C-alpha positions as CSV (number, residue, x, y, z in Angstrom):
1,M,-0.5,-0.1,0.2
2,S,1.3,3.6,-1.0
3,K,2.6,5.4,1.9
4,I,1.4,9.9,2.9
5,F,2.6,12.0,4.3
6,I,1.0,15.0,5.4
7,L,3.0,17.4,6.0
8,C,1.5,20.3,8.3
9,R,3.0,23.1,10.3
10,N,1.7,21.5,13.3
11,K,-0.1,18.2,14.4
12,N,-2.4,20.2,16.8
13,N,-5.5,17.3,16.7
14,R,-8.4,19.9,15.7
15,N,-6.7,21.6,12.5
16,S,-7.5,20.6,8.9
17,S,-4.1,19.0,8.5
18,A,-5.5,16.7,11.6
19,A,-9.3,16.2,9.7
20,L,-7.7,15.1,6.5
21,E,-5.6,13.2,8.4
22,R,-8.4,11.3,9.9
23,A,-10.9,11.1,6.9
24,L,-8.1,10.0,4.6
25,L,-7.4,6.8,7.0
26,A,-11.3,6.1,7.4
27,E,-10.5,5.5,3.4
28,G,-8.2,3.0,4.3
29,L,-4.7,4.7,3.4
30,D,-1.7,4.5,5.1
31,V,-1.5,8.2,6.1
32,Y,1.3,10.1,8.9
33,R,1.5,13.8,9.6
34,V,4.9,15.2,9.6
35,T,6.5,18.6,9.9
36,A,9.0,20.3,8.9
37,N,11.4,21.2,12.1
38,R,11.2,17.1,13.1
39,I,12.6,14.1,12.1
40,P,9.6,11.9,11.8
41,L,9.1,8.7,13.9
42,R,8.3,6.8,10.6
43,R,10.8,6.0,7.6
44,V,10.6,9.4,5.2
45,E,12.2,7.1,2.4
46,D,9.0,5.4,2.2
47,A,7.1,8.2,1.8
48,D,5.0,7.7,-1.9
49,F,2.8,11.0,-1.4
50,I,3.9,14.1,0.9
51,I,0.5,16.1,1.1
52,N,1.8,19.6,1.8
53,H,-0.5,21.5,3.9
54,G,0.2,25.1,3.5
55,V,3.8,24.9,4.3
56,S,6.5,26.7,3.1
57,A,9.5,25.6,5.1
58,V,12.0,22.6,3.5
59,P,11.9,19.9,5.9
60,I,15.2,19.5,7.3
61,W,14.6,15.5,6.6
62,I,14.3,16.8,2.7
63,D,16.8,14.7,1.4
64,R,16.1,11.4,2.6
65,V,12.9,11.8,0.3
66,K,13.2,9.1,-2.5
67,G,13.2,10.3,-6.0
68,T,9.8,8.8,-7.1
69,C,7.8,10.0,-4.3
70,I,5.0,12.5,-5.3
71,W,4.8,16.5,-3.7
72,L,1.0,17.5,-4.2
73,N,2.6,21.7,-3.5
74,A,6.4,21.7,-3.1
75,P,7.5,24.0,-0.9
76,N,8.3,26.5,-3.0
77,T,4.6,25.9,-4.6
78,V,3.3,27.0,-1.3
79,R,5.6,30.4,-1.3
80,I,4.6,31.3,-4.7
81,S,0.7,31.3,-3.5
82,A,1.0,32.8,0.1
83,D,2.8,36.1,-1.5
84,K,-0.1,38.1,-3.7
85,L,2.7,39.5,-5.1
86,R,4.8,36.1,-6.7
87,S,1.4,34.8,-7.1
88,Q,0.6,37.5,-9.7
89,E,3.9,37.0,-11.4
90,A,3.3,33.6,-11.7
91,L,-0.1,33.4,-13.2
92,E,1.1,36.4,-15.9
93,A,4.3,34.6,-16.9
94,A,2.5,31.8,-17.4
95,S,-0.2,33.9,-19.8
96,I,-3.4,32.9,-17.2
97,P,-5.5,35.7,-17.3
98,C,-6.5,37.0,-13.9
99,L,-7.2,40.0,-12.4
100,E,-5.2,43.4,-13.1
101,A,-2.5,44.6,-11.2
102,T,0.6,46.8,-10.5
103,T,3.5,47.5,-8.0
104,E,3.0,51.5,-9.5
105,Y,1.2,54.1,-7.4
106,N,0.6,56.3,-10.6
107,R,-1.1,53.2,-12.4
108,A,-3.7,52.8,-9.4
109,V,-4.1,56.1,-9.5
110,D,-5.3,56.0,-13.6
111,W,-7.3,53.1,-12.7
112,L,-9.2,55.5,-10.3
113,T,-9.2,58.6,-12.3
114,E,-11.1,56.0,-15.1
115,G,-13.4,55.8,-12.5
116,S,-12.6,51.8,-10.8
117,R,-12.5,50.8,-7.7
118,V,-8.2,49.6,-6.2
119,V,-8.0,47.0,-3.3
120,S,-4.5,48.0,-2.0
121,R,-2.4,45.5,0.0
122,L,-0.6,46.4,3.0
123,T,0.4,43.2,3.0
124,L,1.6,40.9,0.7
125,S,0.6,37.3,3.2
126,G,-2.6,39.3,4.1
127,S,-6.1,37.0,4.3
128,Q,-9.6,37.7,5.1
129,G,-9.5,40.5,4.0
130,R,-6.8,41.7,6.4
131,G,-4.1,44.5,5.3
132,I,-6.2,45.6,2.5
133,V,-7.7,49.1,1.9
134,L,-10.4,49.7,-0.8
135,S,-10.4,52.9,-2.9
136,P,-12.8,54.6,-2.8
137,P,-14.1,54.9,0.4
138,D,-10.8,55.3,0.9
139,G,-7.8,57.3,0.0
140,L,-5.1,55.4,-2.2
141,P,-2.0,55.0,-0.3
142,V,1.6,55.8,-1.7
143,H,3.2,52.9,-0.6
144,A,1.2,49.6,-0.9
145,G,3.1,45.8,-1.9
146,L,-0.1,45.7,-4.9
147,Y,-2.1,47.6,-6.4
148,T,-5.3,45.2,-7.6
149,K,-8.4,46.5,-9.7
150,V,-11.5,45.7,-8.8
151,V,-13.8,43.7,-11.1
152,E,-17.1,45.4,-10.0
153,G,-20.9,44.8,-11.0
154,D,-23.8,42.7,-10.1
155,G,-23.3,39.8,-12.7
156,V,-20.2,39.1,-10.9
157,R,-19.6,35.8,-9.7
158,E,-16.5,34.1,-7.4
159,Y,-16.2,30.6,-7.5
160,R,-13.4,28.0,-5.8
161,V,-12.2,24.8,-7.6
162,Y,-10.8,21.9,-5.6
163,I,-7.8,20.2,-7.3
164,V,-6.2,16.9,-6.5
165,G,-3.7,15.4,-8.4
166,G,-3.8,18.7,-10.6
167,K,-7.3,18.1,-11.7
168,A,-10.6,20.0,-11.0
169,V,-12.4,17.8,-8.6
170,D,-15.4,20.2,-7.4
171,M,-16.2,23.5,-7.8
172,V,-18.1,26.3,-4.8
173,Q,-19.6,29.2,-5.3
174,K,-19.0,32.3,-2.6
175,R,-22.7,33.8,-1.5
176,R,-23.3,36.7,1.0
177,F,-25.0,35.9,4.2
178,G,-28.4,36.8,4.4
179,A,-29.2,40.2,6.6
180,D,-30.6,38.1,9.2
181,R,-26.8,36.5,9.6
182,R,-25.2,39.4,9.4
183,E,-26.7,41.2,11.9
184,R,-26.6,38.5,14.5
185,D,-22.8,38.1,13.6
186,N,-22.6,41.9,14.3
187,I,-21.5,42.7,10.2
188,E,-21.7,46.0,9.4
189,E,-22.6,47.0,5.8
190,N,-20.2,49.6,4.1
191,E,-18.2,49.1,0.9
192,Y,-15.8,47.0,3.1
193,T,-18.3,44.4,3.7
194,R,-20.4,44.2,0.5
195,T,-17.0,44.2,-1.8
196,I,-13.9,42.2,-0.3
197,R,-15.2,39.0,0.1
198,A,-14.0,37.5,2.8
199,H,-15.8,35.3,5.7
200,R,-15.3,37.8,8.5
201,N,-17.1,39.9,5.9
202,G,-19.7,37.5,5.5
203,W,-19.3,35.5,2.7
204,V,-18.7,31.9,2.4
205,F,-18.4,29.1,-0.2
206,S,-21.6,27.4,-0.9
207,R,-21.8,24.6,-3.4
208,N,-25.5,24.2,-2.8
209,N,-26.3,27.5,-4.5
210,N,-23.7,27.3,-7.5
211,D,-25.9,28.7,-11.0
212,A,-22.8,28.6,-13.2
213,T,-24.1,26.5,-15.8
214,P,-22.2,23.4,-16.8
215,E,-20.9,25.3,-19.2
216,I,-19.6,27.6,-17.5
217,Q,-18.1,25.6,-14.8
218,H,-16.5,23.9,-18.3
219,H,-14.9,26.6,-18.4
220,I,-13.9,28.0,-15.3
221,N,-12.7,23.9,-13.9
222,E,-10.6,24.4,-17.5
223,L,-8.6,27.6,-16.2
224,A,-8.3,26.2,-12.4
225,E,-6.7,23.5,-13.7
226,R,-4.2,25.2,-16.2
227,T,-3.7,27.2,-13.4
228,A,-2.7,24.2,-10.9
229,S,-0.1,23.0,-14.2
230,A,1.5,26.9,-14.3
231,I,2.0,27.0,-10.6
232,G,2.6,23.5,-9.3
233,L,-0.3,22.9,-7.4
234,G,-0.9,19.0,-7.0
235,W,-4.4,19.8,-4.5
236,G,-5.9,22.9,-3.3
237,G,-7.9,25.7,-4.1
238,I,-8.3,28.1,-7.0
239,D,-10.1,31.4,-6.2
240,L,-11.9,32.3,-9.8
241,I,-14.2,35.8,-10.8
242,A,-17.1,34.8,-13.7
243,V,-19.3,37.4,-15.0
244,P,-21.7,35.9,-17.1
245,N,-23.0,37.2,-20.6
246,G,-26.4,35.8,-19.4
247,K,-27.0,33.4,-22.5
248,G,-24.9,31.0,-20.6
249,N,-21.5,31.5,-21.4
250,L,-19.0,33.7,-20.1
251,K,-17.9,37.2,-20.7
252,D,-14.9,38.0,-18.7
253,L,-13.4,34.5,-16.7
254,R,-10.4,35.5,-14.4
255,V,-7.8,33.9,-11.3
256,V,-7.7,35.3,-7.9
257,E,-5.5,33.6,-6.1
258,P,-4.6,29.7,-5.7
259,N,-5.0,28.6,-1.8
260,T,-2.6,25.5,-0.7
261,S,-3.8,25.9,2.9
262,I,-7.8,24.7,2.8
263,G,-9.7,25.1,5.7
264,L,-11.2,21.7,6.4
265,S,-11.6,20.7,10.3
266,G,-15.6,22.4,9.8
267,D,-16.7,21.6,6.0
268,G,-17.8,17.7,6.2
269,A,-18.3,17.6,2.2
270,T,-15.8,19.2,1.2
271,L,-13.0,17.0,3.5
272,T,-15.2,13.7,1.8
273,I,-14.9,15.1,-1.7
274,L,-11.0,16.0,-1.4
275,S,-10.7,12.8,0.7
276,A,-12.2,10.4,-1.7
277,A,-10.6,12.5,-4.9
278,I,-6.9,11.4,-2.8
279,K,-7.7,8.0,-2.5
280,D,-8.8,7.4,-6.3
281,M,-5.4,9.2,-7.3
282,V,-3.2,6.5,-5.4
283,M,-5.2,3.5,-6.0
284,H,-4.7,4.8,-9.9
285,D,-1.1,5.7,-9.6
286,N,0.6,3.2,-12.0
287,R,4.5,4.0,-11.7
């Protein structure tokens, strides 16, 4: 039986890597979690697959890994994905359609002058909307790591495609909480919470309300797989925005960002789909 190591930041039994380990064990797979800074109790030389859950550090035991071992995300892929500028550069270099972005303040000023809004990232590794300035309503920061042109309109949709073995295995659509839940969770109604689609602002991915047609889903999955191939993403998520044309196809489709550290501990449906896809990949490994 193939031996699978899950490379994780820490071995807390309540985090997402632990949830993934339990799900794969339930699938009958031989799986064990390891960290980058400690020599595992099990022989690294026996690993056939390493599933990297968001670890950018090169493991101290990497020299022991055999050449035939399959990495689902090498540490460098995680470093690129976690850095908004580096991932933007990687996508542009691979001619992947992505959000318009620049490091030049004057270019961002031009976008504002043209009537567009701009997201300024004060940190390149922030998540959940942290380290973001939205202009307008706020002024444009002179010094930011990255400026991104906002794609707006009632027709804009955001999706996440889950990847295993470089292939799309699932897709969910981002939806806004209803007014009652936003009130219950004390989510203020403002430009940030309406525009920055983060969970802390009242947005969540849902698979029950996906309004993409089969043709649109095909195009989204295809671009997600191209993106995964371009940056070496063996598993994780690709976030994209799509603008339907009202006739069952698309006016625009762009990648927002890749994700290598998926939250799984509270998402049973996604965990079930991903663990089944990983098992299928392992069982059909013909090396």
